[in-house]
Z-matrix of the N, CA and C atoms (Angstrom, degrees):
N
C 1 1.439
C 2 1.518 1 111.75
N 3 1.272 2 116.94 1 -15.62
C 4 1.455 3 120.57 2 -179.29
C 5 1.532 4 110.62 3 -72.08
N 6 1.326 5 117.51 4 -35.74
C 7 1.463 6 121.34 5 -177.41
C 8 1.531 7 111.48 6 -68.26
N 9 1.330 8 121.46 7 -47.68
C 10 1.473 9 119.58 8 178.91
C 11 1.527 10 113.44 9 -60.24
N 12 1.312 11 117.85 10 -33.32
C 13 1.462 12 119.97 11 177.29
C 14 1.526 13 110.93 12 -65.37
N 15 1.326 14 116.20 13 -40.63
C 16 1.470 15 119.57 14 177.91
C 17 1.529 16 110.71 15 -68.53
N 18 1.343 17 116.50 16 -37.00
C 19 1.461 18 119.07 17 177.65
C 20 1.528 19 111.39 18 -64.99
N 21 1.302 20 117.22 19 -39.30
C 22 1.462 21 120.15 20 177.15
C 23 1.527 22 111.60 21 -65.19
N 24 1.315 23 115.59 22 -30.73
C 25 1.468 24 119.97 23 178.44
C 26 1.536 25 110.58 24 -65.24
N 27 1.342 26 116.66 25 -35.81
C 28 1.466 27 121.69 26 -177.90
C 29 1.527 28 111.85 27 -105.56
N 30 1.320 29 117.73 28 24.61
C 31 1.458 30 122.50 29 -176.43
C 32 1.536 31 111.10 30 -59.74
N 33 1.306 32 118.39 31 -44.94
C 34 1.466 33 121.88 32 -178.24
C 35 1.529 34 111.12 33 -62.71
N 36 1.318 35 117.18 34 -43.13
C 37 1.464 36 120.98 35 -178.98
C 38 1.524 37 111.02 36 -66.88
N 39 1.323 38 117.03 37 -39.44
C 40 1.463 39 120.72 38 179.73
C 41 1.528 40 110.05 39 -66.85
N 42 1.319 41 117.48 40 -44.42
C 43 1.465 42 120.68 41 179.25
C 44 1.530 43 112.05 42 -64.83
N 45 1.315 44 117.21 43 -39.90
C 46 1.463 45 119.54 44 178.81
C 47 1.524 46 110.94 45 -68.39
N 48 1.328 47 118.68 46 -36.24
C 49 1.465 48 121.02 47 177.14
C 50 1.521 49 110.87 48 -66.96
N 51 1.324 50 117.31 49 -41.59
C 52 1.466 51 120.55 50 178.08
C 53 1.525 52 110.38 51 -64.97
N 54 1.315 53 117.41 52 -41.34
C 55 1.465 54 121.43 53 178.66
C 56 1.523 55 110.94 54 -64.02
N 57 1.305 56 117.28 55 -43.41
C 58 1.461 57 121.04 56 179.36
C 59 1.521 58 111.08 57 -63.95
N 60 1.316 59 117.19 58 -46.09
C 61 1.470 60 120.78 59 -179.50
C 62 1.522 61 111.40 60 -63.68
N 63 1.314 62 117.13 61 -42.33
C 64 1.466 63 119.12 62 179.82
C 65 1.527 64 111.09 63 -68.66
N 66 1.317 65 118.25 64 -35.55
C 67 1.466 66 121.10 65 177.16
C 68 1.520 67 110.86 66 -64.51
N 69 1.312 68 116.66 67 -45.22
C 70 1.466 69 120.48 68 178.55
C 71 1.523 70 110.11 69 -62.87
N 72 1.305 71 117.82 70 -42.17
C 73 1.462 72 121.47 71 179.98
C 74 1.527 73 110.63 72 -61.41
N 75 1.335 74 118.11 73 -46.99
C 76 1.454 75 120.54 74 -178.49
C 77 1.524 76 111.87 75 -68.45
N 78 1.308 77 117.68 76 -34.41
C 79 1.467 78 119.75 77 176.97
C 80 1.519 79 110.13 78 -65.50
N 81 1.319 80 117.29 79 -43.76
C 82 1.464 81 120.68 80 178.72
C 83 1.522 82 110.34 81 -66.61
N 84 1.304 83 117.33 82 -39.76
C 85 1.463 84 121.82 83 -178.02
C 86 1.529 85 111.46 84 -68.51
N 87 1.317 86 117.52 85 -40.76
C 88 1.453 87 121.04 86 -175.62
C 89 1.527 88 113.58 87 -88.68
N 90 1.295 89 118.02 88 -21.41
C 91 1.463 90 121.44 89 -177.12
C 92 1.527 91 110.01 90 -74.45
N 93 1.332 92 115.92 91 151.59
C 94 1.465 93 117.82 92 176.41
C 95 1.522 94 109.89 93 -69.09
N 96 1.303 95 116.25 94 157.07
C 97 1.470 96 118.68 95 178.64
C 98 1.532 97 111.13 96 -61.02
N 99 1.302 98 115.27 97 150.49
C 100 1.463 99 120.93 98 -177.28
C 101 1.525 100 110.85 99 -63.12
N 102 1.316 101 117.57 100 -35.21
C 103 1.466 102 119.95 101 179.57
C 104 1.527 103 111.68 102 -63.83
N 105 1.318 104 118.02 103 -34.52
C 106 1.464 105 119.83 104 176.75
C 107 1.525 106 111.14 105 -64.90
N 108 1.299 107 116.59 106 -38.77
C 109 1.467 108 120.43 107 178.34
C 110 1.526 109 110.14 108 -66.63
N 111 1.320 110 116.84 109 -42.57
C 112 1.472 111 120.45 110 179.28
C 113 1.524 112 110.19 111 -65.66
N 114 1.326 113 117.85 112 -40.05
C 115 1.465 114 120.76 113 178.05
C 116 1.526 115 111.09 114 -61.97
N 117 1.313 116 116.89 115 -38.36
C 118 1.460 117 120.52 116 -178.09
C 119 1.531 118 111.69 117 -72.48
N 120 1.326 119 117.01 118 -40.38
C 121 1.459 120 120.98 119 -174.67
C 122 1.524 121 113.76 120 -101.15
N 123 1.333 122 120.03 121 14.52
C 124 1.456 123 119.15 122 -174.57
C 125 1.527 124 113.13 123 -61.61
N 126 1.338 125 121.86 124 -37.35
C 127 1.471 126 117.98 125 177.50
C 128 1.532 127 112.38 126 -61.93
N 129 1.310 128 116.37 127 -40.50
C 130 1.459 129 119.91 128 179.09
C 131 1.523 130 110.83 129 -65.33
N 132 1.316 131 117.03 130 -42.56
C 133 1.464 132 120.39 131 -179.63
C 134 1.524 133 111.27 132 -65.63
N 135 1.333 134 117.28 133 -40.74
C 136 1.470 135 120.53 134 179.99
C 137 1.526 136 110.50 135 -67.49
N 138 1.333 137 117.80 136 -44.42
C 139 1.464 138 119.35 137 -179.19
C 140 1.524 139 111.23 138 -65.61
N 141 1.310 140 117.53 139 -36.53
C 142 1.464 141 120.55 140 177.04
C 143 1.518 142 110.70 141 -65.75
N 144 1.322 143 116.81 142 -41.82
C 145 1.467 144 120.18 143 178.40
C 146 1.526 145 110.61 144 -63.68
N 147 1.328 146 117.73 145 -42.34
C 148 1.468 147 120.37 146 178.50
C 149 1.524 148 111.41 147 -64.86
N 150 1.311 149 117.11 148 -39.52
C 151 1.460 150 120.17 149 177.27
C 152 1.524 151 111.14 150 -62.37
N 153 1.325 152 117.42 151 -43.73
C 154 1.464 153 120.28 152 179.34
C 155 1.526 154 111.53 153 -65.46
N 156 1.322 155 117.13 154 -36.80
C 157 1.469 156 120.36 155 176.26
C 158 1.525 157 109.74 156 -64.76
N 159 1.335 158 117.55 157 -42.49
C 160 1.465 159 120.51 158 178.98
C 161 1.523 160 111.16 159 -63.58
N 162 1.310 161 117.73 160 -41.48
C 163 1.466 162 120.89 161 177.70
C 164 1.515 163 110.20 162 -62.27
N 165 1.314 164 117.67 163 -42.62
C 166 1.463 165 121.17 164 179.01
C 167 1.523 166 110.90 165 -63.83
N 168 1.331 167 117.55 166 -43.64
C 169 1.469 168 120.92 167 -179.04
C 170 1.527 169 110.27 168 -65.83
N 171 1.334 170 117.84 169 -45.76
C 172 1.461 171 119.64 170 179.09
C 173 1.523 172 111.55 171 -64.72
N 174 1.293 173 117.13 172 -32.99
C 175 1.463 174 120.11 173 176.47
C 176 1.513 175 112.36 174 -66.87
N 177 1.326 176 116.89 175 -31.88
C 178 1.465 177 120.40 176 -179.65
C 179 1.527 178 112.26 177 -79.84
N 180 1.343 179 117.63 178 -35.89
C 181 1.460 180 119.05 179 -174.10
C 182 1.523 181 113.10 180 -94.36
N 183 1.314 182 118.80 181 -9.14
C 184 1.463 183 120.85 182 179.23
C 185 1.521 184 109.87 183 -69.75
N 186 1.331 185 116.86 184 145.69
C 187 1.459 186 118.70 185 177.99
C 188 1.527 187 109.82 186 -67.49
N 189 1.314 188 116.09 187 151.63
C 190 1.471 189 118.16 188 178.90
C 191 1.528 190 110.04 189 -65.88
N 192 1.298 191 117.86 190 149.95
C 193 1.467 192 119.97 191 -179.34
C 194 1.522 193 110.67 192 -66.67
N 195 1.317 194 116.67 193 142.98
C 196 1.463 195 118.86 194 177.94
C 197 1.522 196 110.50 195 -64.61
N 198 1.314 197 114.99 196 152.72
C 199 1.465 198 118.14 197 -172.63
C 200 1.526 199 112.01 198 -94.05
N 201 1.289 200 118.57 199 -109.21
C 202 1.459 201 124.52 200 -165.70
C 203 1.531 202 115.54 201 -62.96
N 204 1.334 203 122.19 202 -45.30
C 205 1.468 204 119.12 203 -173.96
C 206 1.530 205 113.77 204 -58.73
N 207 1.311 206 118.40 205 -38.81
C 208 1.457 207 119.74 206 -178.77
C 209 1.520 208 112.27 207 -71.69
N 210 1.316 209 116.98 208 -28.73
C 211 1.457 210 119.05 209 178.93
C 212 1.525 211 110.20 210 -63.10
N 213 1.320 212 116.88 211 -38.78
C 214 1.463 213 119.87 212 178.46
C 215 1.526 214 110.55 213 -69.32
N 216 1.325 215 117.21 214 -35.82
C 217 1.459 216 119.80 215 177.79
C 218 1.524 217 110.50 216 -65.16
N 219 1.311 218 116.27 217 -39.84
C 220 1.462 219 119.94 218 178.49
C 221 1.522 220 110.38 219 -66.38
N 222 1.318 221 117.34 220 -41.02
C 223 1.460 222 120.09 221 178.03
C 224 1.527 223 110.57 222 -62.76
N 225 1.330 224 117.40 223 -39.81
C 226 1.455 225 120.79 224 177.40
C 227 1.519 226 111.81 225 -63.82
N 228 1.321 227 116.01 226 -40.48
C 229 1.454 228 120.05 227 178.05
C 230 1.525 229 110.95 228 -65.43
N 231 1.320 230 116.55 229 -41.91
C 232 1.464 231 119.90 230 177.58
C 233 1.523 232 111.42 231 -64.09
N 234 1.328 233 117.44 232 -39.62
C 235 1.463 234 120.10 233 177.47
C 236 1.530 235 110.71 234 -63.95
N 237 1.330 236 116.60 235 -39.02
C 238 1.460 237 120.31 236 179.57
C 239 1.527 238 110.97 237 -66.02
N 240 1.334 239 116.47 238 -44.35
C 241 1.459 240 120.04 239 -177.78
C 242 1.520 241 110.85 240 -70.04
N 243 1.324 242 116.82 241 -44.19
C 244 1.460 243 120.47 242 -177.01
C 245 1.519 244 111.49 243 -75.15
N 246 1.308 245 117.96 244 -29.29
C 247 1.451 246 121.61 245 -177.53
C 248 1.511 247 110.81 246 79.26
N 249 1.313 248 115.78 247 140.23
C 250 1.458 249 120.43 248 179.07
C 251 1.522 250 108.88 249 -85.73
N 252 1.329 251 118.14 250 140.80
C 253 1.475 252 119.73 251 178.91
C 254 1.521 253 112.37 252 -59.08
N 255 1.331 254 117.55 253 -35.32
C 256 1.465 255 120.00 254 179.30
C 257 1.523 256 110.36 255 -65.11
N 258 1.326 257 116.93 256 -41.02
C 259 1.457 258 120.45 257 -179.84
C 260 1.526 259 110.55 258 -66.58
N 261 1.313 260 117.33 259 -40.94
C 262 1.462 261 120.17 260 179.58
C 263 1.527 262 110.87 261 -65.65
N 264 1.331 263 116.23 262 -40.65
C 265 1.462 264 119.90 263 179.06
C 266 1.528 265 110.26 264 -66.30
N 267 1.326 266 117.53 265 -41.50
C 268 1.459 267 120.95 266 179.34
C 269 1.524 268 110.43 267 -64.79
N 270 1.316 269 118.03 268 -39.05
C 271 1.463 270 120.92 269 178.72
C 272 1.524 271 110.64 270 -66.78
N 273 1.313 272 117.91 271 -36.82
C 274 1.465 273 121.01 272 179.49
C 275 1.524 274 110.95 273 -69.26
N 276 1.315 275 117.74 274 -34.20
C 277 1.462 276 121.28 275 179.48
C 278 1.518 277 110.11 276 -73.39
N 279 1.319 278 119.12 277 -36.44
C 280 1.457 279 122.26 278 -176.37
C 281 1.524 280 112.28 279 -74.83
N 282 1.295 281 119.90 280 -30.52
C 283 1.461 282 121.63 281 -176.13
C 284 1.525 283 113.22 282 -62.78
N 285 1.338 284 120.71 283 -46.96
C 286 1.482 285 118.35 284 -179.91
C 287 1.519 286 112.74 285 -63.32
N 288 1.323 287 118.33 286 -34.46
C 289 1.462 288 120.36 287 179.52
C 290 1.516 289 110.31 288 -64.68
N 291 1.330 290 117.31 289 -42.19
C 292 1.457 291 120.10 290 179.98
C 293 1.524 292 110.41 291 -66.29
N 294 1.343 293 117.35 292 -39.08
C 295 1.458 294 120.77 293 179.83
C 296 1.529 295 111.14 294 -66.43
N 297 1.333 296 117.09 295 -40.57
C 298 1.464 297 119.37 296 -179.78
C 299 1.524 298 110.51 297 -69.30
N 300 1.315 299 118.32 298 -30.82
C 301 1.453 300 121.51 299 178.31
C 302 1.522 301 110.11 300 -69.12
N 303 1.305 302 118.06 301 -39.32
C 304 1.461 303 122.02 302 -179.07
C 305 1.533 304 111.28 303 -72.09
N 306 1.304 305 117.48 304 -28.10
C 307 1.465 306 120.14 305 -177.26
C 308 1.529 307 111.30 306 -70.06
N 309 1.312 308 119.62 307 -26.16
C 310 1.469 309 121.77 308 -177.40
C 311 1.454 310 108.53 309 -81.98
């Protein structure tokens, strides 16, 4: 009587293991063979492999990225695109003066 009590304690784990094993078995049984899938998709697999090889080769032979000088150029470009708050404030202050001058 000790064994059935222990089996009832692990009932959920046993049922989930049986369900998993039977699912895997039916998927393998009903699925087409792996070689058929490879035969069907071999052009795609070969082209993908060649592309990855080309990316790896270009990554190895490309010159290393320049360091400090370009970082400052990028920061300058970002400052130009984003605009400085001081410049925006100065432009807002200058516009009404020009408009009032033209109105007279």
